[in-house]
C-alpha distance (Angstrom), angle and dihedral (degrees) to the residues before:
residue distance angle dihedral
X1 . . .
X2 3.83 . .
X3 3.78 117.5 .
X4 3.79 135.4 -139.8
X5 3.80 101.4 -112.9
X6 3.81 94.9 177.9
X7 3.80 88.4 65.5
X8 3.79 90.4 44.1
X9 3.80 91.3 52.1
X10 3.80 94.2 51.4
X11 3.78 92.6 42.1
X12 3.79 90.2 48.3
X13 3.79 92.8 53.6
X14 3.78 90.4 47.7
X15 3.80 93.9 44.1
X16 3.79 93.1 49.0
X17 3.78 91.4 53.3
X18 3.79 93.8 42.8
X19 3.80 94.4 50.6
X20 3.78 90.8 49.2
X21 3.78 91.1 49.2
X22 3.81 91.4 50.8
X23 3.79 91.1 48.8
X24 3.79 95.1 44.9
X25 3.82 99.9 85.6
X26 3.78 91.4 55.0
X27 3.78 95.6 40.5
X28 3.79 95.8 45.0
X29 3.79 94.2 61.6
X30 3.79 89.7 88.9
X31 3.79 113.8 65.1
X32 3.82 115.2 -134.3
X33 3.77 137.9 163.9
X34 3.78 118.6 -87.4
X35 3.78 122.1 -96.7
X36 3.81 108.3 -69.8
X37 3.79 117.7 -102.4
X38 3.82 118.3 -103.5
X39 3.81 112.5 -69.1
X40 3.78 119.4 -88.2
X41 3.78 113.6 -108.3
X42 3.76 136.4 -140.3
X43 3.77 97.6 -95.4
X44 3.79 95.6 39.3
X45 3.79 99.5 52.3
X46 3.79 123.5 84.8
X47 3.78 89.1 -148.4
X48 3.80 117.0 48.0
X49 3.80 96.5 -148.4
X50 3.82 92.0 56.5
X51 3.82 92.8 73.9
X52 3.81 108.6 126.8
X53 3.81 126.6 -146.9
X54 3.80 136.6 176.6
X55 3.80 98.3 -144.2
X56 3.83 90.3 138.7
X57 3.84 94.5 37.5
X58 3.80 90.0 -99.7
X59 3.79 126.4 87.5
X60 3.80 112.3 -99.2
X61 3.78 136.2 156.4
X62 3.80 111.6 -93.3
X63 3.80 88.5 -126.1
X64 3.83 91.0 54.7
X65 3.80 101.6 45.0
X66 3.84 114.3 93.7
X67 3.80 94.2 -133.7
X68 3.81 130.4 99.3
X69 3.80 102.9 -118.9
X70 3.79 142.3 159.6
X71 3.80 118.9 -152.1
X72 3.80 123.1 -161.5
X73 3.79 119.5 -166.8
X74 3.78 136.8 -157.0
X75 3.79 93.6 -90.7
X76 3.80 93.5 55.9
X77 3.81 92.1 46.5
X78 3.80 88.8 52.8
X79 3.80 93.3 40.4
X80 3.83 92.7 62.2
X81 3.82 98.0 28.2
X82 3.81 90.5 -119.6
X83 3.79 99.2 -170.3
X84 3.81 91.1 139.3
X85 3.80 122.1 66.3
X86 3.81 88.4 -143.9
X87 3.81 89.2 70.1
X88 3.81 93.7 61.3
X89 3.81 86.7 99.3
X90 3.82 87.7 74.8
X91 3.80 91.0 68.9
X92 3.84 100.1 22.8
X93 3.82 103.5 43.9
X94 3.82 100.8 -172.8
X95 3.81 95.4 58.9
X96 3.78 130.6 73.8
X97 3.79 126.0 -172.4
X98 3.79 106.6 -172.1
X99 3.77 135.8 177.8
X100 3.78 115.2 -108.9
X101 3.80 133.2 -153.4
X102 3.79 101.7 -114.0
X103 3.79 134.9 -39.6
X104 3.80 111.2 64.8
X105 3.85 90.8 0.2
X106 3.81 95.1 -134.0
X107 3.78 136.2 53.8
X108 3.79 119.4 -155.2
X109 3.80 119.5 -159.1
X110 3.80 126.6 -174.3
X111 3.81 121.9 175.0
X112 3.80 86.8 -10.4
X113 3.81 93.6 -57.6
X114 3.80 116.3 124.5
X115 3.77 142.5 141.9
X116 3.77 127.9 -129.6
X117 3.81 118.9 -74.9
X118 3.81 94.3 -169.7
X119 3.80 98.2 68.1
X120 3.80 115.8 66.9
X121 3.80 90.3 -155.9
X122 3.81 94.7 64.7
X123 3.78 121.3 91.8
X124 3.79 119.0 -148.1
X125 3.81 123.3 -97.9
X126 3.81 90.0 -140.7
X127 3.80 113.6 66.7
X128 3.81 123.7 -136.0
X129 3.80 114.9 -145.9
X130 3.81 112.5 -166.9
X131 3.80 112.8 -173.4
X132 3.79 90.1 -32.6
X133 3.81 100.1 -43.6
X134 3.80 115.4 114.7
X135 3.82 113.5 -134.6
X136 3.80 121.9 -175.4
X137 3.81 98.8 -175.3
X138 3.80 128.4 77.1
X139 3.80 100.9 -135.5
X140 3.80 92.2 99.3
X141 3.80 88.8 65.1
X142 3.82 87.4 76.0
X143 3.78 87.1 64.9
X144 3.77 119.5 90.4
X145 3.78 121.6 -95.9
X146 3.79 107.5 -134.0
X147 3.81 145.0 147.6
X148 3.80 89.1 18.9
X149 3.79 122.1 178.5
X150 3.81 97.2 -174.7
X151 3.78 145.1 -14.8
X152 3.80 117.6 -149.9
X153 3.80 125.2 -171.1
X154 3.82 114.4 -163.2
X155 3.80 110.6 -165.6
X156 3.76 125.5 -145.7
X157 3.84 129.2 11.6
X158 3.82 114.8 -21.8
X159 3.80 99.6 178.6
X160 3.80 102.2 143.2
X161 3.78 99.3 58.0
X162 3.80 104.5 19.1
X163 3.75 104.0 40.1
X164 3.76 144.1 -136.8
X165 3.80 98.4 -24.5
X166 3.79 101.8 56.7
X167 3.83 108.4 82.6
X168 3.80 90.0 123.4
X169 3.80 98.4 39.4
X170 3.80 142.5 -87.1
X171 3.80 135.1 -85.2
X172 3.80 109.8 -159.2
X173 3.81 122.0 -166.6
X174 3.80 120.9 -168.9
X175 3.79 122.9 -172.2
X176 3.79 122.5 -148.2
X177 3.80 119.5 -86.5
X178 3.80 124.2 -148.4
X179 3.80 110.6 -86.2
X180 3.78 134.3 -143.1
X181 3.82 92.5 -85.3
X182 3.78 135.0 35.2
X183 3.81 112.9 -87.6
X184 3.77 140.5 149.4
X185 3.77 147.4 147.6
X186 3.79 142.7 -138.9
X187 3.79 119.1 -150.3
X188 3.81 131.3 -177.5
X189 3.79 124.2 -175.6
X190 3.78 141.6 172.4
X191 3.82 125.1 -153.9
X192 3.81 112.0 -158.1
X193 3.84 104.8 -156.5
X194 3.80 95.6 57.4
X195 3.82 96.1 23.7
X196 3.78 88.9 -121.1
X197 3.81 116.7 174.3
X198 3.78 111.6 -166.7
X199 3.78 135.8 -176.8
X200 3.80 126.3 -173.8
X201 3.78 130.6 175.3
X202 3.78 139.0 166.2
X203 3.78 136.7 172.4
X204 3.76 136.1 173.5
X205 3.75 149.8 133.7
X206 3.79 143.1 144.3
X207 3.78 121.4 -28.5
X208 3.79 90.5 -171.7
X209 3.79 135.8 -24.4
X210 3.82 92.0 -68.8
X211 3.81 106.5 30.1
X212 3.81 131.5 62.6
X213 3.80 133.9 -179.7
X214 3.81 134.8 -165.2
X215 3.81 129.3 179.8
X216 3.81 124.6 -168.4
X217 3.80 134.2 -179.0
X218 3.79 137.3 -179.2
X219 3.80 129.3 -173.5
X220 3.79 127.7 178.7
X221 3.79 137.5 171.1
X222 3.79 119.4 -164.8
X223 3.81 125.8 -177.6
X224 3.82 91.7 -156.6
X225 3.80 131.4 -112.1
X226 3.83 100.6 -124.5
X227 3.82 112.8 94.3
X228 3.81 118.9 -151.0
X229 3.80 112.8 -131.1
X230 3.80 89.4 -162.9
X231 3.81 101.3 88.0
X232 3.82 105.2 157.7
X233 3.79 106.6 21.5
X234 3.81 128.2 -115.5
X235 3.77 138.2 -102.7
X236 3.78 105.7 -101.3
X237 3.80 106.2 -114.0
X238 3.81 96.7 158.7
X239 3.79 101.0 55.7
X240 3.79 120.4 55.8
X241 3.80 123.2 -120.4
X242 3.80 87.6 -110.3
X243 3.80 88.4 66.4
X244 3.79 90.5 65.4
X245 3.80 93.8 -111.6
X246 3.79 124.3 107.5
X247 3.81 96.6 142.8
X248 3.80 129.9 32.4
X249 3.82 112.9 -151.1
X250 3.79 118.1 -146.3
X251 3.78 124.9 -99.1
X252 3.84 115.4 -119.8
X253 3.79 117.7 -53.9
X254 3.81 92.4 -118.1
X255 3.78 120.7 40.5
X256 3.77 131.5 -159.9
X257 3.80 95.5 43.2
X258 3.81 112.6 161.9
X259 3.79 139.1 -173.3
X260 3.80 118.6 -163.0
X261 3.77 131.7 -176.6
X262 3.79 122.1 170.6
X263 3.79 133.8 168.2
X264 3.78 130.4 -172.1
X265 3.77 130.0 -172.5
X266 3.81 122.0 -167.3
X267 3.80 124.9 -168.0
X268 3.80 119.9 -176.2
X269 3.79 128.3 -172.3
X270 3.80 127.9 -170.2
X271 3.81 120.5 176.8
X272 3.80 92.0 -164.3
X273 3.81 91.0 -121.9
X274 3.80 100.8 84.6
X275 3.80 102.8 -75.6
X276 3.81 122.3 107.0
X277 3.78 137.4 165.6
X278 3.80 130.7 -159.6
X279 3.80 121.0 -168.6
X280 3.80 120.6 -174.9
X281 3.80 123.5 -175.2
X282 3.82 117.0 -169.0
X283 3.80 124.9 -174.0
X284 3.79 119.2 -179.9
X285 3.80 130.3 -178.2
X286 3.82 120.6 -168.9
X287 3.81 130.2 -178.4
X288 3.81 124.5 -179.2
X289 3.80 145.8 139.8
X290 3.78 101.4 -91.5
X291 3.78 132.1 -80.5
X292 3.80 93.0 -86.3
X293 3.81 91.0 61.3
X294 3.83 89.4 77.3
X295 3.81 93.4 54.3
X296 3.79 135.1 97.5
X297 3.80 138.8 178.6
X298 3.80 105.2 -102.5
X299 3.79 99.7 -175.7
X300 3.82 144.2 7.8
X301 3.82 131.5 -161.3
X302 3.80 116.9 -81.1
X303 3.79 115.8 -70.8
X304 3.80 94.9 22.7
X305 3.79 128.8 104.7
X306 3.81 97.6 176.5
X307 3.81 130.3 56.4
X308 3.77 119.3 -121.3
X309 3.77 136.3 -145.1
X310 3.81 132.8 -151.1
X311 3.79 113.8 -40.6
X312 3.80 93.9 29.6
X313 3.81 92.8 -80.7
X314 3.80 111.2 157.4
X315 3.78 120.0 -138.1
X316 3.83 107.1 -118.9
X317 3.82 90.6 -155.8
X318 3.79 100.4 41.8
X319 3.78 132.8 98.1
X320 3.79 135.0 -169.7
X321 3.78 105.2 -128.0
X322 3.79 141.0 75.7
X323 3.78 106.0 -100.9
X324 3.82 105.9 131.3
X325 3.80 88.3 -92.3
X326 3.77 130.1 112.4
X327 3.79 136.4 170.8
X328 3.76 112.4 -131.9
X329 3.77 130.8 162.7
X330 3.77 126.1 -159.6
X331 3.82 120.7 -137.1
X332 3.79 132.6 -86.5
X333 3.84 111.4 -91.9
X334 3.82 90.9 -128.3
X335 3.81 90.2 63.0
X336 3.80 93.9 43.8
X337 3.80 94.2 48.3
X338 3.82 92.9 66.2
X339 3.79 97.1 39.0
X340 3.82 107.3 84.3
X341 3.81 95.2 178.8
X342 3.82 88.4 63.2
X343 3.81 108.4 28.2
X344 3.80 94.4 57.9
X345 3.81 90.4 67.9
X346 3.81 111.9 72.4
X347 3.80 90.7 -37.4
X348 3.77 91.0 -62.3
X349 3.81 97.9 -56.4
X350 3.81 121.7 142.5
X351 3.78 100.7 -68.0
X352 3.77 144.9 162.7
X353 3.78 136.1 176.5
X354 3.76 138.4 172.9
X355 3.80 126.0 -170.7
X356 3.80 112.4 -171.4
X357 3.78 134.2 -175.3
X358 3.80 118.0 -172.7
X359 3.82 121.3 172.8
X360 3.80 118.7 176.4
X361 3.79 126.4 -175.5
X362 3.80 120.4 -164.8
X363 3.79 118.6 -170.8
X364 3.77 120.7 -173.9
X365 3.75 138.3 179.5
X366 3.81 119.9 -171.5
X367 3.78 126.7 -169.9
X368 3.77 131.2 170.1
X369 3.80 91.4 -88.4
X370 3.82 108.4 30.4
X371 3.80 145.9 13.7
X372 3.80 121.8 -140.6
X373 3.81 117.1 -160.2
X374 3.80 133.4 -175.0
X375 3.83 122.4 -171.3
X376 3.81 119.3 -171.0
X377 3.78 120.9 -178.7
X378 3.78 140.0 173.5
X379 3.82 123.7 -167.5
X380 3.80 119.3 -167.8
X381 3.80 121.8 173.7
X382 3.80 136.9 165.4
X383 3.79 110.2 -158.9
X384 3.82 129.8 -173.5
X385 3.81 130.4 179.6
X386 3.80 131.4 167.0
X387 3.77 133.1 162.4
X388 3.78 152.5 109.6
X389 3.81 112.3 -38.2
X390 3.83 93.1 175.0
X391 3.83 96.8 71.1
X392 3.81 91.6 -142.6
X393 3.80 138.4 93.7
X394 3.82 89.2 -104.5
X395 3.80 94.7 65.1
X396 3.78 91.7 -151.4
X397 3.80 92.2 165.6
X398 3.82 114.9 43.4
X399 3.78 121.5 168.2
X400 3.78 146.0 167.4
X401 3.79 129.4 -149.5
X402 3.80 116.6 -169.9
X403 3.77 125.1 177.6
X404 3.80 138.3 -172.9
X405 3.79 118.1 -166.1
X406 3.79 137.3 -178.8
X407 3.79 120.0 -179.4
X408 3.79 129.7 179.3
X409 3.80 121.4 -164.0
X410 3.79 131.7 -174.3
X411 3.79 128.3 175.8
X412 3.79 130.3 172.9
X413 3.79 122.1 -175.2
X414 3.79 140.9 165.8
X415 3.79 128.2 -154.9
X416 3.77 126.1 -172.1
X417 3.81 129.2 -137.8
X418 3.79 99.8 -167.6
X419 3.77 121.2 164.0
X420 3.80 94.1 -134.2
X421 3.81 128.1 81.2
X422 3.82 94.0 -89.6
X423 3.81 127.1 75.2
X424 3.76 133.4 160.2
X425 3.78 146.3 -166.4
X426 3.79 126.7 -162.1
X427 3.78 140.4 158.1
X428 3.76 147.9 129.2
X429 3.78 141.4 -118.0
X430 3.79 140.3 -156.2
X431 3.78 129.6 -166.4
X432 3.78 135.6 177.7
X433 3.80 125.1 -165.8
X434 3.78 127.1 -167.2
X435 3.81 113.1 -176.9
X436 3.80 130.7 167.2
X437 3.80 120.3 -167.6
X438 3.81 122.9 -161.9
X439 3.81 116.2 -166.4
X440 3.79 133.8 173.9
X441 3.80 140.7 160.4
X442 3.78 144.6 -162.6
X443 3.78 100.9 -147.9
X444 3.76 121.2 171.1
X445 3.80 133.1 -30.1
X446 3.79 100.4 -33.2
X447 3.83 109.9 169.8
X448 3.77 124.3 -130.1
X449 3.78 112.6 -72.6
X450 3.84 102.5 -126.7
X451 3.80 91.8 -152.8
X452 3.82 97.3 53.5
X453 3.80 107.1 12.8
X454 3.81 90.1 -123.5
X455 3.80 123.9 142.4
X456 3.78 100.6 -174.8
X457 3.80 124.8 97.1
X458 3.78 110.2 -122.0
X459 3.80 150.2 -26.7
X460 3.78 125.5 -153.6
X461 3.79 139.7 177.9
X462 3.78 127.3 -147.5
X463 3.79 120.9 -168.5
X464 3.79 116.6 -159.7
X465 3.79 126.9 -172.2
X466 3.79 128.8 173.8
X467 3.78 138.2 174.4
X468 3.78 123.1 -167.3
X469 3.76 133.5 175.6
X470 3.76 132.9 174.0
X471 3.79 144.3 176.3
X472 3.77 123.0 -148.8
X473 3.76 140.3 179.3
X474 3.77 143.5 173.1
X475 3.80 132.9 -165.8
X476 3.80 119.6 -155.7
X477 3.82 115.9 -160.8
X478 3.79 122.8 -174.3
X479 3.78 102.0 -148.3
X480 3.78 87.5 -175.0
X481 3.82 129.7 -6.1
X482 3.82 87.3 -91.4
X483 3.82 102.6 35.6
X484 3.82 121.7 68.8
X485 3.79 130.3 -174.8
X486 3.82 118.1 -165.4
X487 3.78 125.5 -177.7
X488 3.76 131.6 172.7
X489 3.79 147.3 144.3
X490 3.79 143.3 -159.9
X491 3.79 126.0 -141.8
X492 3.82 113.8 -155.0
X493 3.78 132.2 -175.1
X494 3.81 121.1 -174.6
X495 3.79 132.0 -179.3
X496 3.82 122.2 -162.8
X497 3.80 127.9 -166.1
X498 3.79 128.4 -169.5
X499 3.79 135.1 -169.5
X500 3.83 112.7 177.0
X501 3.79 128.2 170.7
X502 3.79 143.6 151.3
X503 3.78 113.7 -108.3
X504 3.82 93.3 -173.2
X505 3.82 136.1 13.3
X506 3.80 125.0 178.5
X507 3.83 109.0 -121.0
X508 3.82 92.5 -124.7
X509 3.83 91.6 66.7
X510 3.81 98.5 29.3
X511 3.81 93.0 112.4
X512 3.82 91.9 61.9
X513 3.82 96.3 44.5
X514 3.78 136.8 76.6
X515 3.81 104.3 -95.7
X516 3.79 116.1 -102.7
X517 3.80 108.8 -101.5
X518 3.79 95.0 29.3
X519 3.80 112.4 113.6
X520 3.79 127.2 -155.7
X521 3.81 103.1 -147.6
X522 3.75 130.0 176.3
X523 3.78 146.5 151.5
X524 3.79 131.5 -162.8
X525 3.78 138.5 170.0
X526 3.79 130.1 -150.2
X527 3.77 133.0 -177.4
X528 3.77 135.2 -171.1
X529 3.79 143.8 179.4
X530 3.81 114.6 -143.5
X531 3.81 113.5 -169.5
X532 3.79 129.0 -176.4
X533 3.79 136.7 179.7
X534 3.81 131.0 -167.4
X535 3.79 132.5 -170.2
X536 3.81 114.6 -160.7
X537 3.82 129.1 -172.8
X538 3.82 118.9 -165.8
X539 3.81 107.5 178.3
X540 3.82 89.7 171.7
X541 3.78 141.5 -6.3
X542 3.79 87.4 -93.5
X543 3.82 98.3 57.5
X544 3.81 136.9 49.4
X545 3.80 123.6 175.9
X546 3.80 121.3 -177.4
X547 3.76 144.1 167.7
X548 3.80 124.1 -162.7
X549 3.79 139.5 -173.4
X550 3.80 110.9 -155.7
X551 3.77 139.9 178.1
X552 3.79 134.5 -174.3
X553 3.79 144.8 -173.6
X554 3.80 139.2 -148.7
X555 3.79 114.2 -177.0
X556 3.77 119.6 -124.7
X557 3.76 121.0 -122.8
X558 3.75 145.5 164.8
X559 3.78 126.9 -56.6
X560 3.80 119.3 -118.9
X561 3.83 102.2 -154.4
X562 3.78 123.9 -175.3
X563 3.81 90.6 -122.4
X564 3.80 128.3 42.2
X565 3.79 101.9 -153.1
X566 3.79 126.9 -160.2
X567 3.80 91.5 -100.0
X568 3.83 93.8 53.3
X569 3.80 113.9 129.7
X570 3.77 133.5 162.3
X571 3.81 86.9 -101.1
X572 3.81 94.6 55.6
X573 3.82 90.1 49.6
X574 3.80 95.6 48.0
X575 3.79 124.0 95.2
X576 3.79 128.2 -180.0
X577 3.78 133.9 -119.1
X578 3.79 126.3 -78.0
X579 3.80 117.8 -129.4
X580 3.78 132.9 -179.3
X581 3.76 136.1 -165.7
X582 3.77 132.5 174.2
X583 3.74 142.7 94.1
X584 3.76 149.4 -110.9
X585 3.77 139.5 -152.9
X586 3.76 124.6 -151.7
X587 3.78 143.2 -175.5
X588 3.80 120.6 -159.1
X589 3.78 119.2 -173.5
X590 3.78 137.1 174.9
X591 3.80 126.4 -167.9
X592 3.78 139.5 174.7
X593 3.80 93.7 45.1
X594 3.78 91.7 -50.7
X595 3.79 97.1 -51.3
X596 3.81 93.3 111.4
X597 3.80 123.4 51.3
X598 3.79 127.8 -179.2
X599 3.79 122.5 -179.9
X600 3.78 132.0 177.4
X601 3.82 128.2 -174.0
X602 3.80 130.4 -173.7
X603 3.80 119.5 -167.2
X604 3.78 144.1 172.5
X605 3.81 123.7 -173.4
X606 3.78 130.9 173.3
X607 3.81 116.6 -150.6
X608 3.79 120.5 -158.6
X609 3.78 118.8 -160.1
X610 3.82 102.4 3.4
X611 3.85 102.9 -171.9
X612 3.82 109.3 -122.6
X613 3.79 129.4 172.3
X614 3.81 130.6 -145.2
X615 3.80 128.1 -164.6
X616 3.81 113.5 -131.5
X617 3.80 137.2 176.6
X618 3.79 117.4 -125.5
X619 3.79 90.0 -171.2
X620 3.82 139.9 -30.6
X621 3.79 93.2 -64.6
X622 3.79 105.2 29.3
X623 3.79 128.8 72.1
X624 3.76 127.9 -177.0
X625 3.77 137.4 155.6
X626 3.77 137.5 -136.6
X627 3.78 129.7 -146.4
X628 3.76 116.7 -144.3
X629 3.78 136.8 172.5
X630 3.79 114.5 -111.0
X631 3.79 103.5 -136.0
X632 3.81 102.1 -132.9
X633 3.80 130.5 0.9
X634 3.80 124.3 -178.5
X635 3.81 124.5 -156.3
X636 3.78 115.0 -176.3
X637 3.76 135.2 152.2
X638 3.79 152.0 108.9
X639 3.82 129.1 -89.0
X640 3.80 127.8 -165.2
X641 3.78 128.4 -175.4
X642 3.77 133.2 171.6
X643 3.79 137.4 176.3
X644 3.77 132.9 -173.9
X645 3.80 126.4 -167.1
X646 3.76 104.5 -162.8
X647 3.77 135.9 -178.3
X648 3.79 123.8 -71.4
X649 3.82 94.7 33.2
X650 3.81 100.0 -59.6
X651 3.81 123.1 146.5
X652 3.81 119.4 178.7
X653 3.81 124.3 -170.9
X654 3.79 136.9 -178.8
X655 3.80 137.2 170.1
X656 3.78 134.8 -178.2
X657 3.78 128.6 -177.2
X658 3.78 133.9 -178.4
X659 3.81 112.9 -162.9
X660 3.79 124.3 -179.4
X661 3.80 105.0 -168.3
X662 3.78 113.3 169.0
X663 3.78 142.3 151.5
X664 3.77 105.6 -98.9
X665 3.81 88.8 -169.8
X666 3.80 124.7 1.0
X667 3.79 105.6 140.9
X668 3.81 99.7 156.5
X669 3.80 101.9 54.3
X670 3.79 123.0 144.7
X671 3.80 118.3 -96.2
X672 3.76 117.5 -122.1
X673 3.79 118.4 -113.2
X674 3.79 110.7 -80.0
X675 3.80 94.4 13.4
X676 3.81 111.3 149.2
X677 3.79 134.0 -152.0
X678 3.80 89.0 -102.8
X679 3.80 88.4 54.9
X680 3.80 92.0 52.5
X681 3.82 104.8 -91.1
X682 3.80 108.1 138.8
X683 3.80 130.5 -164.5
X684 3.81 120.4 -119.6
X685 3.83 106.3 -153.9
X686 3.79 94.0 174.0
X687 3.81 96.8 55.7
X688 3.79 101.6 16.7
X689 3.77 124.6 -121.8
X690 3.79 129.1 62.7
X691 3.78 137.3 -84.0
X692 3.79 143.4 -177.4
X693 3.80 132.6 -145.3
X694 3.82 111.5 -120.1
X695 3.81 95.5 173.6
X696 3.78 109.1 141.3
X697 3.81 93.4 13.7
X698 3.79 124.4 121.7
X699 3.80 119.2 -89.9
X700 3.78 111.8 -112.5
X701 3.84 119.2 -102.3
X702 3.82 90.3 22.7
X703 3.83 114.3 117.1
X704 3.78 113.1 -166.3
X705 3.79 93.8 -138.2
X706 3.80 132.0 39.2
X707 3.80 120.6 168.8
X708 3.79 133.8 171.7
X709 3.76 135.9 -176.7
X710 3.76 131.3 175.6
X711 3.77 149.9 139.2
X712 3.78 142.5 -138.0
X713 3.79 121.2 -155.1
X714 3.81 124.6 -172.7
X715 3.78 119.9 -171.6
X716 3.77 140.7 164.3
X717 3.81 116.2 -100.8
X718 3.80 97.8 179.7
X719 3.77 140.9 -31.6
X720 3.82 88.3 -73.2
X721 3.80 104.6 34.5
X722 3.81 139.3 56.5
X723 3.79 125.7 -173.6
X724 3.80 133.5 -153.5
X725 3.79 124.9 -161.1
X726 3.79 123.4 -171.9
X727 3.79 137.2 175.4
X728 3.78 135.2 167.2
X729 3.79 140.6 173.4
X730 3.81 126.4 -142.5
X731 3.80 120.0 -163.8
X732 3.79 124.4 -166.7
X733 3.78 124.5 -176.7
X734 3.79 120.7 -139.2
X735 3.82 124.6 -67.6
X736 3.79 141.6 163.5
X737 3.79 117.0 -99.8
X738 3.83 93.3 -163.0
X739 3.80 126.8 71.3
X740 3.83 93.7 -136.3
X741 3.84 90.5 54.5
X742 3.80 93.7 -122.6
X743 3.83 102.7 -173.7
X744 3.81 88.9 -129.4
X745 3.82 88.8 61.1
X746 3.80 91.9 62.4
X747 3.79 111.6 118.8
X748 3.79 114.0 -154.6
X749 3.78 120.5 -133.6
X750 3.79 117.1 -83.1
X751 3.81 144.3 178.9
X752 3.81 125.2 -133.5
X753 3.80 124.0 -158.9
X754 3.81 121.0 -154.3
X755 3.78 122.3 -179.1
X756 3.79 141.6 157.1
X757 3.79 147.2 176.5
X758 3.81 124.6 -145.5
X759 3.81 128.4 -172.3
X760 3.82 116.9 -161.9
X761 3.77 126.2 -168.3
X762 3.79 120.3 -154.6
X763 3.80 91.5 -121.0
X764 3.82 93.8 64.3
X765 3.81 103.6 -90.9
X766 3.79 121.8 123.6
X767 3.79 138.0 173.0
X768 3.80 125.6 -161.4
X769 3.77 142.1 -174.9
X770 3.81 109.6 -157.4
X771 3.79 122.9 -170.4
X772 3.79 126.3 -167.9
X773 3.80 123.8 -176.0
X774 3.80 91.3 -0.9
X775 3.82 89.6 173.0
X776 3.83 86.2 62.8
X777 3.79 92.9 -134.6
X778 3.80 112.4 -177.3
X779 3.78 111.0 -146.7
X780 3.78 136.8 163.2
X781 3.78 121.0 -123.4
X782 3.82 108.4 -180.0
X783 3.80 122.8 11.2
X784 3.80 140.9 -178.1
X785 3.78 134.0 -178.8
X786 3.80 105.7 -86.3
X787 3.81 110.9 -104.1
X788 3.79 110.5 -110.9
X789 3.78 92.7 10.4
X790 3.78 136.3 118.3
X791 3.79 96.8 -117.0
X792 3.81 102.2 -49.3
X793 3.80 115.4 147.9
X794 3.80 119.7 -128.1
X795 3.81 110.9 -158.2
X796 3.77 144.3 174.1
X797 3.79 106.1 -119.1
X798 3.78 124.9 -143.4
X799 3.79 120.9 -110.6
X800 3.84 112.7 -74.2
X801 3.79 124.0 -138.9
X802 3.80 109.3 -38.8
X803 3.81 124.1 -170.7
X804 3.80 117.6 -174.6
X805 3.80 125.5 -166.5
X806 3.80 109.1 -160.0
X807 3.80 138.0 -176.9
X808 3.81 122.5 -168.3
X809 3.78 139.2 -177.9
X810 3.80 121.5 -165.7
X811 3.78 123.5 -166.1
């Protein structure tokens, strides 16, 4: 039933190249220009309205394309030292890409729309497109961001051209290709808050008149910016001596340390007669201290200044505020010694790693009337994370979550460039995913298992397989030279398979767990048609007005919880698809010969079945979570952005967005810990448990207002030196970090200041000071009720003040 995707990936790469080679003699008979160079970007273009995007899989000016989009160029990536995908929010305000706790590792939110990051079985509602390969999981965000040509954020559903996993939008990352002449750079930087030493270099150019090569590398070593208040460890007063733990040693003194090494090779071929090939090979190696090492307790119930763990025991080292400090214990050596899944990684210390391999092959043939494109990708990663899930010195809940994934992706599409009023684009895609999740926990005072010598609670394995294929098409009809009607649709069919089972359960909790040897197995298929239609009026080069109706689809699947309880069935693990429908209207304008742009977009989308995950306690020693579909979610609002490139090296920018994202109907949401009947937590006698009605309430992680303003000024210092100064402010209104809207998860509004100074010599040397979050605002991004607590909120905090000193040489 389950397939060998490694073989499929290698065969797919070979088959794609072989088919193109067989077709080449016939296709090459018609001479055509080579594949266009990568699009110009906002900071690299002398005229702002000449920025080019491929939002509809054909090159169009950003000001012409009827899609709400933000484009970030090489200069902006360099300007803010964006070597982490999480920092994209600096230059694309409406999106957040935040670390999670476990599960899929990262949660992506755009216009307030996001999927769960806690459950490893949930794919994201916002698609990641890396050099043409569509990726619906957040693991790749652990990889370094380097040698970037452009970042493009497409807002709202993008079903026709970007597939089944884009109901919330698309984030597209394009790396630099070799140019027409040899060039490169070497860059070294040091960030003071996290003691992060970083080196990045790239070089490339033509080998001959048809072949080009580029190699890029980045290496960084960070000591982490979270300080552990637990310095000496604590006497274990929450586990019994029979559990093997009488003393809990401390976790490392500094948390969040990371080591990154990534290499990319790019080979391009152009025969000069219309055919080109682009092969990119990415290898990334990441080592860290576990996802939980970036987390803090952001709030405790009234009257308390210290978080507590099971049994009402207060943490003597903990606090209840965001201050770059946490209190995290390790685990007793007796427990680690008999837990091979944990002790083989840095002797059981907080640990994470991710080894990724991502080759993508793009083949293209362009004639005078059409362009044929094939994209083949293979994504292989081996991910490990283990750490303290209790957020106290006592480490009452300790878990690991390891994952192995192999994904194969193939897309073929054709776009026409006819001179008449009618043009088209159509194609198809296939993908196969093979992912195995290994999860285990040491929860509570489990005694020594006499049969195995183990003290921990449980280990389980969850095998996930999926196949998806789709066909898509769009017809563009120019009713008049200034009025365009575009309509298209994508049909998608996806099949999911699951095989979940416990490989070990401690006898003391066996009654509450799925018996070892019993498998929960299931298979289901879903299909969908996602249409869209857009009417665009372009009375002049300076003005575009459009209205669009759009839909989207994200297939349902099977939950991958940390605990497989005794009542687990294929039905309890299953969640349904997410769909979206709605529309937007936009006006894009450019004035002053393209130096001033001003765009406004209004939108309203209704999401059915947004997959959201809640953490629950089965009993005093066992945690699990459930993924459910929120019935109706509305995202509606208005976005405005403007930019002006003035004389004497000035560039001014500003954005403002109002986003009302709320649960239209979500009447069976989880209560927050400690929530009373008076606070809206209702009993459910029929099914057991409790629930609250969040209908009409704001979606978590969705501030109503986001606004930015900033400037860049370049000026001549002397005959040999130029200088660039930049500064910008980003304001976010308040929002809830936790899905259950625990009042303690409410993040107040805040303002971030980013600024930098760069000195460039005319012989290729430059020196920079780059500042991010110079106001040192501490803010939560993604929160959950602290396991074992009394209502405390455990959150991933945003990056504190970061100051980077950087030296660069270009050649």
